[in-house]
C-alpha positions in Angstrom: 98.4 111.1 92.9 98.8 109.6 89.5 97.7 106.1 88.9 99.3 103.8 86.0 97.6 100.5 85.7 98.5 97.6 83.5 95.9 95.5 81.8 96.3 92.4 79.9 95.3 88.9 78.8 97.0 85.9 81.2 100.7 86.2 80.9 100.9 89.1 78.6 103.7 90.4 80.7 101.6 92.8 83.2 103.7 91.7 86.1 106.9 92.2 84.3 105.9 95.8 83.6 105.0 96.3 87.1 108.4 95.1 88.4 110.1 97.7 86.0 108.1 100.3 87.8 109.2 98.6 91.0 112.7 99.0 90.0 112.1 103.2 89.3 111.1 103.2 92.7 107.3 103.5 92.2 105.3 101.4 94.6 102.9 98.9 93.1 99.8 97.2 94.0 99.0 94.0 92.8 95.4 93.1 92.3 95.9 89.4 92.3 97.4 89.5 95.8 93.7 90.8 97.2 92.7 87.3 95.7 95.6 84.8 96.5 95.2 86.6 100.5 91.4 85.7 100.2 92.1 82.2 98.9 94.6 81.5 102.0 92.1 83.3 104.4 89.5 80.8 103.5 91.9 77.6 103.9 92.1 76.8 100.2 94.7 75.5 98.2 96.5 78.4 96.1 95.9 77.0 92.4 94.5 78.6 89.4 91.1 76.8 90.1 90.6 78.0 93.2 91.9 81.7 92.8 89.4 82.0 90.0 86.5 81.0 92.1 87.4 83.2 94.9 87.6 86.1 92.5 84.1 85.1 91.1 82.8 85.0 94.4 84.0 88.2 95.5 82.7 89.7 92.1 79.3 88.2 92.6 78.9 89.2 96.4 80.4 92.5 96.2 80.1 93.7 92.9 82.2 93.5 89.8 84.6 96.3 91.1 85.1 94.1 94.5 88.7 93.9 94.0 89.2 97.6 92.8 87.6 98.8 95.7 89.9 96.5 98.1 92.7 98.2 96.4 91.4 101.6 96.9 92.6 102.0 100.7 95.7 100.3 100.0 96.8 102.9 97.2 95.9 106.0 99.1 97.6 104.6 102.4 101.0 104.7 100.3 100.4 109.0 100.1 103.0 108.4 97.1 102.8 110.9 94.1 102.9 107.9 91.5 101.3 104.5 92.1 101.2 101.0 89.9 98.6 99.2 89.6 98.9 95.4 88.1 96.4 93.4 87.1 93.4 95.3 86.1 90.7 92.7 84.7 87.5 94.6 84.0 85.5 97.4 82.8 84.0 97.9 86.2 87.4 98.2 87.8 88.4 100.8 85.2 85.4 102.7 85.9 85.8 102.4 89.5 89.4 103.9 89.2 88.2 106.4 86.9 85.7 107.4 89.4 88.0 107.7 92.1 91.2 109.2 90.5 89.6 110.9 87.7 92.4 111.8 84.5 95.1 110.7 87.1 94.1 107.1 86.5 95.8 106.0 83.4 95.4 102.5 81.4 98.2 100.6 79.6 97.4 97.7 77.7 100.2 94.8 77.4 99.6 92.5 74.4 101.1 89.3 73.6 100.2 86.3 71.5 98.7 83.3 73.1 101.8 81.4 71.9 104.1 83.5 73.9 101.7 83.8 76.9 101.7 80.1 77.0 105.7 79.7 76.7 105.9 82.1 79.7 103.4 80.3 81.9 105.5 77.0 81.3 108.8 78.4 82.1 107.7 80.7 85.2 106.2 77.8 87.2 104.2 79.5 89.6 101.8 77.2 91.6 98.5 78.9 90.7 99.5 79.3 86.7 98.0 77.3 83.6 99.9 74.6 82.5 98.5 73.8 78.8 97.1 75.6 76.0 93.6 74.6 76.9 93.9 76.0 80.5 95.1 79.2 79.1 92.2 79.8 76.7 89.9 78.8 80.0 91.5 81.4 81.4 91.2 84.0 78.7 87.6 83.3 78.6 87.0 83.5 82.3 88.5 86.9 82.4 86.7 88.3 79.0 83.5 87.3 80.9 84.4 90.1 83.4 84.4 92.6 80.2 88.3 92.5 80.1 87.8 93.4 76.5 86.0 96.4 76.7 88.4 97.5 79.7 91.3 97.1 77.1 89.6 99.0 74.5 90.0 102.0 77.1 93.3 101.9 77.2 95.2 105.1 76.6 98.6 102.9 75.2 99.1 99.7 74.0 102.6 98.3 74.6 103.5 94.8 72.5 105.2 92.3 74.1 106.2 89.7 71.6 109.9 90.7 70.9 111.7 89.5 73.7 112.4 90.8 77.5 114.7 93.6 77.1 113.2 95.1 74.2 109.8 95.2 76.2 111.0 96.3 79.4 113.3 99.1 77.7 109.4 100.4 76.0 107.7 99.8 79.5 110.6 102.1 81.0 110.3 104.7 78.7 106.4 105.3 78.9 106.3 105.0 82.8 109.0 107.7 82.8 107.0 109.9 80.2 103.7 109.3 82.2 105.5 110.1 85.4 107.6 113.3 84.5 106.9 115.6 87.1 108.1 117.5 90.4 106.3 117.3 93.7 107.8 119.4 96.4 107.0 118.6 100.2 107.7 121.0 102.7 108.0 120.4 106.7 108.8 122.5 109.6 108.1 122.8 113.1 105.7 125.7 114.2 106.5 126.8 117.8 104.0 128.0 120.2 105.5 131.5 119.8 105.0 131.6 116.3 102.0 132.9 114.5 100.8 130.0 112.3 99.1 132.4 109.6 102.7 134.2 109.2 104.1 130.6 108.6 101.8 129.5 106.0 102.0 133.2 104.6 105.5 132.4 104.4 105.4 128.9 102.6 102.8 130.5 100.1 105.1 133.4 99.5 107.8 130.7 97.8 104.9 128.4 96.6 101.5 129.7 95.9 99.7 126.5 95.4 101.2 124.9 98.6 98.6 122.4 100.5 99.5 122.9 104.1 98.4 120.9 107.2 99.2 121.6 110.8 99.2 118.8 113.3 100.7 118.8 116.8 103.0 121.4 116.1 104.1 120.0 112.7 103.5 121.7 109.5 103.4 119.6 106.3 102.5 121.3 102.5 102.7 119.7 99.2 103.4 121.7 96.3 104.1 121.6 92.4 104.5 125.0 91.1 108.0 125.9 90.7 107.6 129.4 89.1 107.7 131.6 92.1 110.8 130.1 93.6 112.3 130.3 90.2 111.3 134.0 89.5 112.9 134.7 93.2 116.3 133.2 92.6 116.9 135.7 89.7 115.1 138.6 91.2 117.8 138.2 94.3 120.3 137.4 91.7 121.5 134.1 94.0 121.4 131.6 91.2 125.0 130.5 92.1 124.2 129.7 95.8 121.1 128.2 95.0 123.0 126.0 92.4 125.5 124.9 95.2 122.7 124.3 97.4 120.8 122.0 95.1 123.8 120.1 94.2 124.8 119.7 97.8 121.1 118.3 98.7 120.8 115.7 95.8 119.3 112.5 97.4 118.7 110.0 95.0 115.8 111.5 93.0 115.6 114.0 95.6 116.8 117.6 96.3 116.6 118.8 99.7 117.4 122.3 101.0 116.6 124.2 103.8 115.0 127.7 103.8 115.2 130.5 106.6 111.5 131.0 107.4 111.6 134.3 108.9 113.0 135.7 105.8 110.6 134.0 103.6 107.9 136.0 105.0 109.3 138.7 103.4 108.8 137.0 99.9 112.5 136.2 100.0 115.1 133.0 100.1 117.6 132.8 102.5 119.6 129.1 102.2 120.2 127.7 105.6 121.1 124.8 107.5 119.1 121.9 109.1 119.7 123.1 112.5 119.3 126.7 112.4 117.3 128.4 115.0 113.4 128.0 115.0 113.5 125.2 112.4 114.0 126.3 108.8 111.7 125.1 106.0 112.8 122.1 104.8 112.2 122.0 101.0 112.2 118.5 99.5 111.9 118.5 95.9 111.1 115.1 94.6 111.9 114.4 90.7 110.6 111.8 88.6 111.0 111.0 84.8 113.4 114.2 84.7 117.2 114.3 84.6 118.3 115.5 88.1 121.0 118.1 86.6 118.4 119.5 84.2 116.2 120.1 86.9 118.9 122.3 88.8 119.6 123.7 85.3 116.1 124.8 85.1 115.9 126.5 88.7 119.3 127.8 88.7 121.7 127.6 85.8 125.1 128.4 85.6 126.3 131.7 85.5 128.9 134.2 84.0 129.7 137.5 85.2 126.2 137.0 87.7 124.0 136.3 84.3 122.7 132.7 83.3 124.9 131.2 80.5 121.4 129.6 79.2 118.0 129.3 80.3 115.6 126.4 79.9 112.3 127.2 79.0 110.8 124.1 80.4 111.8 120.9 81.7 
């Protein structure tokens, strides 16, 4: 799981960046929602003063990483390949996320001048927003007291947000696509009582050697990322045209779904079949992000002439 987090001073554009991610189909966890939920739970009016008071209270009682700790179970419950966090505000939160997710946690700083930020506050008119320059300066001071400055220094990337909405969202989309570029493979199948679980697992690993497999109540699920073996077998078996046709037929938004004969896979061979095949085939879903889907198909199964690939892509 890859985690992309946005940090920045109030009204710098973190939420706008998160909305770009949401439009790309990436789930977003808003850290401020944790605080706002707690404000309402305590029966308080939702405004900047009460939100700040509750945020400080949570940090004093539960540690400076209190809100991050509350977010982690939410992130994991999504079971997604990539998740965006909106609203990291301090070094303790960054360290908590780094401890939990390691190098898969990527921090992006969103930068904007105080004049631009005040302009946005006045324009968006959210009930808990600041309304004057003095209030914004006080908000900056409060969040910097949580060591936001040190956290910003840890950001791997900084995106300037002083040049207008379109330019900013374009830069954010480009960066997210760059960072989230990957293919995640999901395999599912039923395992009948008459089948040998070990043989079914071996069949999957014949095609996807790095597969992480779980079997519960007769349902097998697996995750993988390595495409090398299946790419090699398509060429070895000389079935590129068939594979290309199946991949094109199986496009579902940003995914490709194909069905592979489970029994044939035990012999390290690929045989495409349909969803309703006897004994349940392997349902293989290639979840593609940050990569053009046609390029992905060209990489796995390029067009051919006289049975040979017209061109070969060395990488996605």
